[in-house]
N, C-alpha and C positions, 0 to 999 in steps of 0.2 A: 830319758826314754831311749830304749835300745832301737837300733836301726838294723834291719835285715834286708839286704839287697841280694837278689839271686836270679839265676837262670835255670830253667827246667828243660830236661831232655826226656821226652816220653819214650819208653822202651816197650818192646813186644817180644814174645818168645822167639819170633823169627830172627831176632838179632843174635841169638845164642847158638854157637856151633861148638864142635868138639875142641877146636883149637882156640886158645885164649887170645882175644883181640882187644886192643885199647879202644875204649869208647870215647873218652875225653881226658884231657890233661889240662891242669891249671896250676902252673908253678910246680910245687912239690906234691901236689895232689893229683890222683888219677883214679879212674874207674875202668875196669876191663870186664869183658863178658866171656863166658865159656859154658860148656855143659859138662857135668859129671858123666862118667861112663854109664851111670844109671839113667841118664837122660834128663835129670833135674837141672834147671837153669841156675848158674852161679854168677854172682857179681862180686868182684874183688875191689874194695876201696883201699887206697894206700896213701900214707903220708911218710914223712922222713923217719918216723918212729915205729911204724908197724903197719898192720893191715887187718881188714875184716873181710870175711867171705859171707855174703848174705844170699838168701834164696828169695828173689823178688816175687815169684809167683807161687811159692809154697810156704804160706804162713808168714812171709817176710821175716823168717828166722835169721838170726845171726848164727850161721853154722859154726864159724870159728873166729877166734880173735887172737892176734899175736902182736906183742909189743916188746921191744928190746931183745928180740931173738927168743923170747919165751912164749910158748903156747899156753894161753890161759884156759883153754877149753878142756872140759872133762874128758876122761878116757871112757870109751864105750866100745861096744861090739860092732859099731858101724863105721867103716872107713869112709863112707860117703852117704849122703841122704838118699833115701829111696822114694820113688814117686807113689805115695800112698796117703790116704787120709787117716789111717790108723795110727794112734799115738805111739804105741810100743813097737810098731813095725818099722819105724825110722826114728831112732833116738840117739842123741849125742851132741845136740847143738849147744852152743854157748848160751843162747837166749831164745826162748820160745814164749809167745803170747798165749795165755790160757784164759778161757772164758768163751763168750761173754754172756751167754744166756744161762750157763752153769759152769762150774769149775770144780776140780778136786776129784777125789776117788769116789765113784758112785757106790752107794749102798745097794743092797738087794732090791730095795723099793724104788731107787732112782731109775730114771730112763735115759739120762744123758750119758754120752761117751766120756771116757777118762779125760779130764781137763777140758771138756767142751769142744766146740767146733773151730776155735781159732788156731791151734798149734800148726796144723797143716792146711789151713784154709787156702783155696784156690783164688788168689787175688786177681780181680778183673782188670785192674790198672796198676801200673808201676812206673816210676820215674826216677831219674838221677837229678840231683839238684847241686848246683855249684854257686856259692855265694860268700857273703861276708856278714858277720854279726858282731856283737860286742866282744866275742872271744877271738875273732880273727877270721881268716879265710877258711872255708870248710867245703867238703864234698859229702854228699849223703845219698841215701835211698829212702824214698817214700812210696806210698801207694794207697789204694782204696779197695776194701773188701766189703761188698754189700751182701748181707745175709737176710733173706726174706723167706718166711714160711707163712702161707696164707692162714689168716685167723690167729696167728701167734706172734711172729717176730718180724721186725723190719728195722735194721740198723746198718750203719756204715762205720767200719773201723779204719782209722787213718794213722798208721805209725810213721815216724820219721826218725832215721838214724843219721847223726851228723858226726863226721870225723874232721877235727880241726887241724890245720897245719901245725906241725911241731909238737903236737900233744900226744901223750900216752893215755889219755882218757877220751871216751866218746860219749855222746849224749843221745838218749832216746826220749822222744815225746810221743804220746799216744792220745788220740781223740776218738771217742765213740759217740756217735750221734744217733739218738732215737728218732727214726724217720716217721714213727707212727703219730697219730693224733690222740693216742692214749698212752698211759704209763708203760714203762719198760723196766723189768727187773734186770739187775746187772751184777755179775761177778767177774772179777779180773785178777789175774796173778801173773807177774813177770817171772818166768822160770829161768833164772840166771845161774849157769852151772860152771863155776870155776874148777880148776884142777887142784886138789889138795896136795900139800907137800908134808912129808914126815917132819914133825916138830914145828910145824907152822903154828903161830899164835893167833888166836882169834881175839880181836880188839874191836869193841863196838859200843855204841852209845845207848846202853841199857844196863839196868841194875841186875847183875847176875845172881838172882835169888830164885828159890823155887816158885815164888809168887809171880815174878816177871819174866823168867825164862823157863817155860813149862814144857816138859817132854811129852810127846804123844804116847800114851800107853796102849791105845787100841792098835791092833795089827790088821792092816787091810787084807782083803782076800787074796791079792796077788803076791803076798809076802809069805815066804817059807822060812821062819826063823831057825837059826842054828843053835846048838846047845850053848847055854850061857847068855843068850840074847835077852831073855825076859829079865834075868837078874841084873844085867847091865842097865836096862831101861829103868828098873826100879831104883838102882843106885843113882842114875842121872836125875831122876825125879827128886831125890833128896839133896843131891849135890851137883847141880848143873854146871858148876865151874870146872868139873873134871873134863869136860869136852873142850875147854878153851885152849888146850895144848893138844895138837893132833899127834899124840904119841903113837908110834907103831904098836900094833897089837890091840888097840881099842876096837871093840866089836861093832863097827858101823856096817854090819853085814846082816841082811841086805841093805838096811837103811835105818836112820834115826831122824825123827822130825821134832823140831822145837817150835813153840809159839812164843814170840818175844815182844815185850812192850817197849818200844823204842822211845828215846828222848830226843827231841829235836833241838837244834841250836837256834840262835836269835834270828837266823835267816830262814828257818823252817826245815833245815836238812837234818836227817839222821845218817850216821856214818857207820860203816863196817869195813874191817880190814882183815886179811890173812897176812900176817907179817912173816916173811920167809926168814930162814936162818941167816941169809946174807944182808938182812935189814931192809930190803925192798918189800913192797906189799901189793897184793891184789886189793882193789878198793871198789866200793860201791856206795853211793848215797842216794837216798830217796826222801820224799816229803810225806811224813805220816798224816798230814792234813789231807792228802790225796789218797794215799794207800796206807790205811790205818792198821793193817795187820802185818806183822813181820814174821815170816815163816823161814825157818832154817832147815835145810835138808842135806844130810851127809850120807853118802854111800861109798864104802871102801871095800871092794871085793876083787877077786882075781880078774873079773871081766869089766866091772865098772868102777871108776874112781872119780867121785864128784863131790864138790862142796858148793851147795846152794847157800852161800854165805848169808844172804838174805834174799828171799823171794818176796818182794813187796806186793801186797795184795789188798783187796777190799774185804776178803773173808778168809777164814781158815780153810784148808783144802780137804774137808771131810765129806764133800758132796752136797748137792743142792738141799736135800731135805734136812740134813743135820745142821747146815748153816742157816736155813730158814728158821729152824727151831731156836737157834741162838740169837736170832734177830740180826744176822750179818748180811742179809741181802740188801743191796742198794737199790734205789728206785729212781729212775730218770723220768722227769715230767715229759709230756708231749713235746717233741722237737728238742728235748733237752740234750746237753752235751756233757760227757765225762772227760776230764783231761788229767794226765799225770806226766811226770818227767822223772827220769833216772839218769845218773851219770856213773860210769864205771870204767875200769881199766887198771893201770899200774901206777904206783907211786915209787919214785927213787928213794933210797934210804933217808936222805935229809927231809924229804917231803913226808915220808912215813913217820919219822920221829915227831915232826911238828903236828901231824894229825893225831898221833897217839896222845901227845900232851893236850891237845884240844879236847879230845874225847874224855880224858881223865878230869879235866877242869869242868866239863859239862855235867859230870856225875858228882 
């Protein structure tokens, strides 16, 4: 049985000013508060290996992640987060929560916003946690967002990000509790946006065949394809392995989306890596028993450069009505709870080699 002992520091927007100030230190771990010039509250978590910047009161996004001196976060047009609920009016975070009453790109018949209400949700409560679990000493950020719409929705979302001392990986757990005395439909996607590198190799625990790595052929309304894009998509549909090497010149413009059937190991984890030319790797693992849809999103343009190595999800991101028709909407019973966990970060070259060998053996 794992033992988790911890202390909680409740935080409020009043704690955050323009100048960065240390909130708590615990050995090599620390949390500091500041405000972006835009006015958005920022919380920096640090250990010996790197740092995370999170937005405690705006979606509890992980705005940026840096380990080993390398910025893991996608390139975007936003130098800092903007105070808005609109998904595309502030975009560039390393991790966004998407859902929970709907998720994905809405069709003309859908009424939900792009990726739902969670990405920039105004969290009513946030806290810093300092503790120790089976991995070691950690510092983290958690919070609660309660979403209530009369006659429709009533749930609380509770994410928790933990950064462990000495580690180049961090953990995310999320719980969504249906507060109603009736059933709740649920959609969730963890939008994790690494920064791609030229000639990066994608290694992951799935069989790379057209049946198990399926490219999305529909083009969302907000996409304006460039010449050659449709032909590139058609080629990937026949030969998805062509995207496993991020060779310069591949037309991930404005984006390419794959739906991937992941294989889990004996402990229930599915694994994904972007192996850099230097042998290190960006890494993420998730549990398909919790998040059974693996989505990959790649966008490489002059203004955005992003690798959604895997966006673990409960449904594909085609909007509520399309996913309902596929039977992909989860249902929580009255007072029921949905839980998931993800781990992500960087692997050094020896760790990356061992993980690649493990993935090969899994397949």
